[in-house]
C-alpha positions in Angstrom: -66.5 261.7 119.3 -63.7 261.0 117.0 -62.2 263.9 114.3 -64.3 266.6 116.1 -63.2 270.2 117.3 -65.2 272.9 119.0 -65.8 275.3 116.1 -68.1 278.1 115.1 -71.3 277.7 113.2 -72.9 280.3 110.9 -76.5 279.4 110.5 -78.3 281.2 107.6 -81.9 282.6 109.3 -84.6 284.3 107.2 -83.7 287.4 109.3 -79.9 287.1 108.7 -77.2 285.0 110.2 -76.8 283.6 113.8 -73.6 282.8 114.9 -73.6 279.6 117.8 -70.8 277.4 119.4 -71.3 273.6 119.1 -68.9 270.3 118.3 -69.0 270.2 114.6 -67.0 267.9 112.0 -63.7 269.1 110.3 -65.5 268.9 107.0 -67.1 272.2 105.3 -70.4 271.8 107.0 -73.1 274.8 106.6 -76.2 275.3 108.9 -79.7 275.6 107.2 -82.7 276.7 108.3 -85.2 274.9 106.2 -88.8 276.4 106.2 -91.3 273.3 107.0 -95.0 274.9 106.3 -96.3 271.2 107.6 -94.8 271.9 111.2 -95.0 275.7 111.1 -91.5 276.0 112.0 -87.9 276.0 110.1 -86.0 272.9 110.8 -81.9 272.9 111.6 -80.2 271.1 108.6 -76.6 270.2 108.8 -75.7 270.3 105.1 -72.4 269.3 103.5 -72.3 269.5 99.6 -70.9 267.2 97.4 -72.9 266.4 94.8 -76.6 266.5 93.0 -77.9 263.8 95.0 -77.8 263.6 99.0 -78.1 261.2 101.9 -80.4 262.3 104.7 -79.5 261.4 108.0 -82.0 260.6 110.9 -81.2 260.7 114.5 -81.9 258.0 117.3 -84.7 258.9 119.9 -82.9 261.6 121.8 -82.0 263.6 118.3 -80.3 267.1 119.6 -82.5 270.2 119.0 -80.0 272.1 117.1 -77.4 270.0 115.6 -77.6 266.5 114.5 -75.9 263.9 116.5 -74.8 262.3 113.2 -72.7 265.6 112.8 -71.2 265.3 116.4 -71.2 261.8 118.0 -71.7 260.3 114.4 -68.8 261.8 112.8 -70.8 261.6 109.5 -69.6 264.8 107.4 -66.2 263.5 108.0 -66.8 259.8 106.9 -68.8 261.3 103.5 -66.7 264.1 102.6 -65.3 264.0 99.2 -67.2 261.0 98.3 -69.1 262.9 95.6 -72.8 263.3 97.5 -74.0 265.7 99.4 -75.1 265.3 103.2 -78.1 266.7 105.2 -78.7 266.2 108.6 -81.9 267.5 110.2 -81.9 268.4 114.1 -84.8 268.7 116.5 -86.5 265.4 115.7 -86.4 263.7 119.1 -89.3 261.5 120.2 -90.8 261.7 116.7 -90.7 258.4 115.0 -90.1 260.7 112.1 -93.3 260.3 110.9 -96.7 262.4 110.6 -98.3 262.5 113.7 -102.1 262.5 113.4 -102.7 264.6 116.4 -99.9 267.0 116.5 -98.9 269.6 113.7 -95.5 270.0 115.2 -94.6 266.5 114.3 -95.0 266.5 110.6 -91.7 264.6 109.5 -92.7 262.4 106.8 -94.2 265.4 104.7 -90.8 267.4 105.7 -88.1 264.3 104.7 -90.6 263.1 101.6 -91.8 267.0 100.1 -90.3 270.1 101.8 -86.7 268.8 102.3 -86.0 267.7 99.0 -87.8 270.6 97.1 -85.8 273.2 99.2 -82.6 271.5 98.6 -83.5 271.3 94.6 -84.5 275.1 94.7 -81.9 276.6 97.1 -78.7 274.0 96.7 -79.3 273.0 93.0 -79.6 269.1 94.0 -81.6 266.8 92.4 -85.2 266.5 93.2 -85.1 262.6 93.6 -83.0 259.6 93.9 -81.4 260.3 96.8 -80.6 258.1 100.0 -81.7 258.0 103.5 -80.4 256.4 106.8 -81.2 256.3 110.3 -80.4 255.2 113.6 -83.1 253.7 116.0 -86.4 256.0 115.3 -84.5 257.3 112.3 -83.8 253.5 111.2 -87.8 253.0 111.1 -88.4 256.5 109.7 -85.7 255.9 106.7 -87.5 252.8 105.9 -90.9 253.8 106.2 -90.0 257.3 104.1 -88.3 255.1 101.4 -91.1 252.3 101.4 -93.5 255.0 100.6 -91.6 257.7 98.5 -89.6 255.4 96.1 -89.6 258.2 93.9 -87.4 260.4 96.3 -85.4 257.8 97.9 -83.4 254.6 96.2 -81.3 253.7 99.2 -82.5 253.1 102.6 -80.5 252.0 105.8 -81.7 251.5 109.1 -79.3 250.9 112.2 -80.8 249.4 115.2 -84.3 250.2 113.6 -87.6 249.4 114.9 -88.9 247.8 111.7 -92.0 246.1 112.8 -93.9 248.7 115.1 -97.2 247.1 114.5 -95.9 243.8 116.1 -97.6 243.2 119.7 -95.0 243.9 122.6 -93.3 246.0 120.0 -96.0 248.9 119.7 -96.2 248.5 123.7 -92.7 249.3 124.1 -92.4 252.1 121.7 -95.4 253.7 124.0 -93.9 252.9 127.2 -90.4 254.2 125.8 -91.7 257.5 123.9 -93.7 258.2 127.3 -90.9 257.7 129.7 -88.3 259.4 128.0 -89.8 261.8 125.9 -93.0 262.7 127.7 -95.4 262.3 124.3 -98.2 260.1 124.0 -98.3 257.7 121.0 -102.3 258.1 120.8 -101.4 261.5 119.4 -99.1 259.9 116.9 -100.8 256.8 115.0 -103.7 256.1 117.6 -104.2 252.7 119.6 -102.2 250.0 118.0 -105.5 248.0 117.7 -107.2 250.9 115.4 -105.0 249.5 112.3 -102.8 252.5 111.6 -99.6 251.1 113.5 -100.1 248.8 110.6 -100.5 251.2 107.9 -97.4 253.1 108.9 -95.1 249.8 109.1 -92.5 249.0 106.5 -92.7 245.4 107.5 -96.2 245.3 106.6 -95.5 247.1 103.0 -92.3 245.2 102.5 -93.5 244.3 99.3 -92.9 247.9 97.9 -89.5 248.1 98.8 -88.9 244.6 96.8 -91.2 245.8 93.9 -89.0 248.8 93.7 -85.8 247.6 94.4 -84.6 249.8 96.8 -81.1 249.1 97.9 -81.5 248.7 101.8 -78.8 248.2 104.5 -80.0 246.9 107.6 -78.0 246.2 110.7 -78.6 245.6 114.3 -76.4 244.6 117.3 -78.0 241.7 119.7 -80.4 242.4 122.6 -77.9 243.2 125.4 -76.0 246.0 123.9 -77.9 249.2 125.4 -75.0 251.6 126.3 -77.2 254.6 125.4 -80.9 253.9 127.0 -82.0 257.2 125.7 -81.2 256.9 122.3 -83.2 253.6 122.1 -85.7 254.6 124.5 -84.8 251.8 126.7 -85.7 248.9 124.6 -82.7 247.7 122.6 -83.8 244.2 123.4 -86.6 244.9 120.9 -84.9 246.0 117.9 -82.8 242.9 116.4 -86.1 240.7 116.9 -88.0 243.2 114.4 -85.1 243.4 111.9 -84.8 239.4 111.6 -88.7 239.8 111.0 -88.5 242.2 108.6 -85.5 240.4 106.9 -87.7 237.0 106.7 -90.5 238.9 105.1 -88.5 240.7 102.6 -86.8 237.5 101.5 -90.1 235.7 101.5 -91.9 238.4 98.8 -88.8 237.9 96.5 -86.5 241.1 97.9 -83.1 240.6 97.0 -81.3 243.9 97.0 -80.4 244.1 100.8 -77.4 243.9 103.0 -78.5 242.6 106.5 -76.1 242.3 109.3 -77.2 240.7 112.8 -73.8 240.4 114.6 -73.5 238.7 117.8 -71.8 241.4 119.4 -71.8 245.2 119.7 -73.9 247.8 121.0 -77.0 250.0 120.1 -74.9 253.3 120.0 -72.7 255.7 117.9 -69.7 253.7 118.1 -71.6 251.0 115.8 -73.8 253.6 113.9 -70.7 255.5 112.9 -69.2 252.5 111.9 -72.0 251.3 110.0 -72.3 254.6 108.2 -68.5 254.1 106.9 -69.1 250.6 106.1 -72.0 251.2 103.8 -70.5 254.3 102.2 -69.5 252.6 99.0 -72.6 250.9 98.4 -74.6 254.5 99.5 -72.5 256.4 96.8 -72.5 253.7 93.9 -76.6 253.7 94.3 -77.3 257.5 94.4 -74.5 259.7 93.0 
């Protein structure tokens, strides 16, 4: 965790201020509690102001409950400080795929990311209501691509790092189901139902890749090889699945005329924060140019 120190966060709550101790970046980070009517609770969001447009950072599968791993392990606030964009990193999204669960009202992340969060930031932090970026790792890679696919009015840049971009594929659906049950104790039948019922396809960026091409959304897609699984919980034990779904997504994207993407499938490296934090730094120039 480079560039980190143990500091004090002052968290603004509806009833006042709450001071907690947690590892935070050296950059000026404000902890917010953003209300979600859809989920019936407030979502902790680490926020760093810097411009009218923000990048939203989504965690891997084992997301921390109070402070996003992007702030701690990912060093994101230091990486993006002073670049002219704002940064918002929600916590508490573990084992959610950052999607709307059809049978679980406590997991309505698509609604939060596409509606509640940008509206609240516009009303309370003076940000623009649209034109933002969204980047995630593992489940967050899927979530970032899916939200940008279905809500291009809100997000014009999407970054997926080790994301599961074709969840509808036979074998991938089983891996996600098994991994979420093993590591998170959750049942994907409450998410999109059984895969054979078709809702997994309905939620897939791969199936709807034509939308990304038609909207000319700027994409950054990165996935290390199958063997690099240094943090199994972050990848629900299925690092071998990610790159295959990314390669399929890339081929599909190109076949429908998509041309506004950066795709990187290296032969080395791991599916972990060492790789993901480095990729955030690598993409930062394109990210800023796209949304600033």
